[in-house]
C-alpha positions in Angstrom: 28.5 -60.8 -0.1 25.2 -59.3 -1.2 25.6 -56.0 -3.1 24.4 -52.7 -1.6 21.2 -51.7 -3.2 20.8 -48.3 -1.4 23.2 -46.5 -3.6 24.6 -46.4 -7.2 25.7 -49.8 -8.6 26.9 -48.7 -12.0 29.1 -45.7 -11.0 32.7 -45.4 -12.2 35.4 -42.9 -13.0 36.5 -43.1 -16.7 40.1 -42.0 -15.7 43.0 -44.2 -16.7 41.8 -45.1 -20.2 44.6 -45.2 -22.8 44.9 -42.4 -25.4 46.1 -42.9 -28.9 49.8 -42.1 -29.1 50.3 -42.4 -25.4 49.0 -41.1 -22.1 45.7 -41.7 -20.4 42.5 -40.0 -19.3 42.7 -38.1 -16.0 41.0 -39.4 -12.8 38.4 -37.2 -11.2 37.2 -35.4 -14.4 34.3 -37.6 -15.7 32.1 -40.1 -13.9 29.4 -42.2 -15.5 26.6 -43.9 -13.6 23.0 -44.8 -13.0 20.4 -42.6 -11.2 20.2 -41.9 -7.5 16.9 -42.3 -5.5 15.9 -39.7 -3.0 17.1 -41.4 0.2 20.1 -43.3 -1.2 23.3 -43.6 0.7 26.4 -41.7 -0.6 28.1 -43.9 -3.2 31.7 -45.2 -2.9 34.2 -46.3 -5.5 35.1 -42.8 -6.8 37.7 -40.4 -5.5 35.6 -37.3 -4.9 31.9 -36.9 -4.1 29.6 -35.1 -4.7 30.3 -34.2 -8.3 30.7 -30.6 -9.3 28.3 -31.0 -12.2 25.5 -33.5 -12.7 24.3 -34.1 -16.3 21.0 -36.0 -16.2 20.1 -37.5 -19.5 16.8 -38.8 -18.5 13.4 -37.7 -19.9 11.0 -35.4 -18.0 8.9 -38.4 -17.1 11.8 -40.3 -15.6 12.9 -37.3 -13.6 9.4 -36.8 -12.2 9.3 -40.4 -11.2 12.6 -40.4 -9.4 14.1 -37.0 -8.3 17.3 -36.8 -6.2 17.9 -33.7 -4.0 21.4 -32.8 -5.0 23.5 -30.8 -2.6 24.1 -27.1 -3.2 27.7 -27.8 -4.2 26.5 -29.8 -7.2 25.2 -27.9 -10.2 22.4 -29.9 -11.7 21.8 -29.9 -15.5 18.8 -31.7 -16.9 19.7 -32.6 -20.4 17.3 -35.2 -21.9 18.4 -37.0 -25.0 15.3 -38.3 -26.6 11.9 -39.7 -25.5 12.5 -42.9 -27.5 15.4 -43.8 -25.2 13.3 -44.3 -22.0 14.1 -47.8 -20.7 10.5 -48.7 -19.9 9.4 -48.0 -23.5 12.0 -50.0 -25.4 10.0 -53.1 -26.2 9.0 -52.2 -29.8 12.3 -50.6 -30.9 14.1 -53.5 -32.5 17.4 -54.1 -30.7 20.0 -51.9 -29.0 22.0 -51.4 -32.2 18.9 -50.0 -33.9 18.2 -47.7 -30.9 21.8 -46.4 -30.8 21.7 -45.7 -34.6 18.4 -43.9 -34.1 19.8 -41.7 -31.4 22.9 -40.9 -33.4 20.8 -40.0 -36.4 18.0 -38.1 -34.6 19.4 -36.8 -31.3 23.0 -36.0 -32.5 22.6 -32.3 -31.4 21.7 -33.4 -27.9 24.6 -35.8 -27.7 27.1 -33.2 -29.0 25.8 -30.5 -26.7 27.2 -32.2 -23.7 30.7 -31.1 -24.8 29.9 -27.5 -23.8 28.8 -28.6 -20.4 32.0 -30.5 -19.5 34.6 -28.3 -21.4 35.4 -25.7 -18.8 37.1 -26.3 -15.4 34.3 -27.3 -13.0 36.4 -27.5 -9.9 35.5 -31.2 -9.6 34.2 -34.1 -11.6 31.2 -34.1 -13.9 28.7 -37.0 -13.5 26.9 -38.1 -16.7 24.0 -40.4 -15.9 20.7 -41.7 -17.2 18.5 -44.4 -15.5 20.9 -47.3 -15.9 24.1 -45.6 -17.0 24.2 -47.8 -20.0 22.6 -46.6 -23.3 22.3 -42.8 -23.3 25.2 -42.5 -20.9 27.1 -44.9 -23.0 26.7 -42.9 -26.2 27.5 -39.6 -24.6 30.6 -40.9 -22.8 31.8 -42.8 -26.0 31.6 -39.5 -28.0 33.4 -37.6 -25.4 36.2 -40.2 -25.0 36.7 -40.6 -28.7 36.9 -36.8 -29.2 39.7 -36.9 -26.6 41.5 -39.6 -28.7 40.9 -42.5 -26.3 41.7 -45.8 -27.9 38.4 -47.0 -29.6 38.8 -50.5 -28.1 39.1 -48.9 -24.6 35.9 -47.1 -25.3 34.2 -50.4 -26.1 35.7 -52.1 -23.0 34.4 -49.2 -20.8 30.9 -49.8 -22.2 31.1 -53.5 -21.7 32.1 -53.1 -18.1 28.5 -52.1 -17.3 27.4 -55.7 -18.2 28.7 -57.0 -14.8 26.5 -54.5 -13.0 23.1 -55.2 -14.6 21.8 -57.9 -12.3 22.6 -55.6 -9.3 20.9 -52.7 -11.1 17.6 -54.6 -11.7 17.7 -55.8 -8.0 18.2 -52.2 -7.0 15.4 -50.9 -9.1 13.0 -53.5 -7.7 14.1 -52.9 -4.1 14.0 -49.1 -4.3 10.6 -49.1 -6.0 9.2 -51.2 -3.2 10.6 -48.9 -0.5 9.0 -45.9 -2.2 5.7 -47.6 -2.7 6.1 -47.7 -6.5 5.8 -50.6 -8.9 8.9 -51.6 -10.8 8.0 -51.3 -14.5 10.0 -53.2 -17.1 7.9 -51.8 -20.0 7.8 -55.3 -21.5 5.4 -58.1 -21.7 7.8 -61.0 -21.3 11.1 -61.6 -19.5 12.9 -62.4 -22.7 12.2 -58.9 -24.1 13.2 -57.4 -20.8 16.5 -59.3 -20.7 17.3 -58.1 -24.3 17.3 -54.5 -23.1 19.6 -55.4 -20.1 22.4 -56.6 -22.3 25.5 -54.7 -23.3 26.2 -56.1 -26.7 29.6 -55.5 -28.3 28.0 -55.0 -31.7 25.9 -52.1 -30.4 28.7 -50.0 -29.0 31.0 -50.9 -31.9 28.3 -49.5 -34.2 28.3 -46.3 -32.3 32.1 -46.1 -32.2 32.3 -46.7 -35.9 29.7 -44.0 -36.6 31.6 -41.5 -34.5 35.1 -42.3 -35.8 34.2 -42.8 -39.5 32.7 -39.3 -39.8 34.8 -36.7 -41.6 37.3 -35.5 -39.0 36.6 -38.4 -36.8 34.7 -38.0 -33.5 35.7 -34.4 -33.3 34.3 -33.8 -36.8 31.1 -35.6 -35.8 30.6 -33.4 -32.8 31.3 -30.2 -34.7 28.9 -31.3 -37.4 26.2 -31.6 -34.8 26.8 -28.2 -33.2 29.7 -28.6 -30.8 32.1 -25.6 -30.9 35.7 -26.6 -31.8 37.1 -24.5 -29.0 34.9 -26.4 -26.5 36.2 -29.7 -27.8 39.8 -28.5 -27.4 39.0 -27.4 -23.9 37.5 -30.7 -23.1 40.5 -32.6 -24.5 42.8 -30.5 -22.4 40.8 -31.3 -19.3 40.5 -35.1 -19.7 43.9 -35.9 -21.2 46.7 -36.4 -18.6 
């Protein structure tokens, strides 16, 4: 069966992930995903829609290129991470491990600030997304999950799950760009380079997990060192832990 390309293809709830010492993350608290196009169909595969809060990690340029009209019940928060993370501009940036290390080193305050957005009771799920729901989303979600004591290997596995959706994502980008009279831009000069940026390499997310967990105080310590309030981290942990 051909995949639907008129809605999100990399959307999932991060509920049910194991917590160190027992327990699991709650369903319906945090979603992660790719970006919606203006006339997309409502997505499936999650328990509640629309999200109460939408945290859009894309750059100004990306938002101007594709803007989705969120319903009044969804609070929209544009929270760009860093211009260097735009998917169409990645060709000259080494590999994904290099880019993740760059963002952790140079955009740590932007990553950590998401804690304050998801900490309080929102009355529904928060959706964290970028263009693909892979790199910027992957780093933010990894930091949030690790701060809530999710098993590090489960955080790695959650990131790797995106790999099965990448072919559908590229097909979706191509199709939606055509429907909107736009040109799909890979930002690269050859297919090999494009393919490199569509991967979900274990070593890249393991680097990020190690950077977060090896900080003084673990992921919680990393977040506080980059501006997150301890009380907000505690509130977030209480929300996501079942």
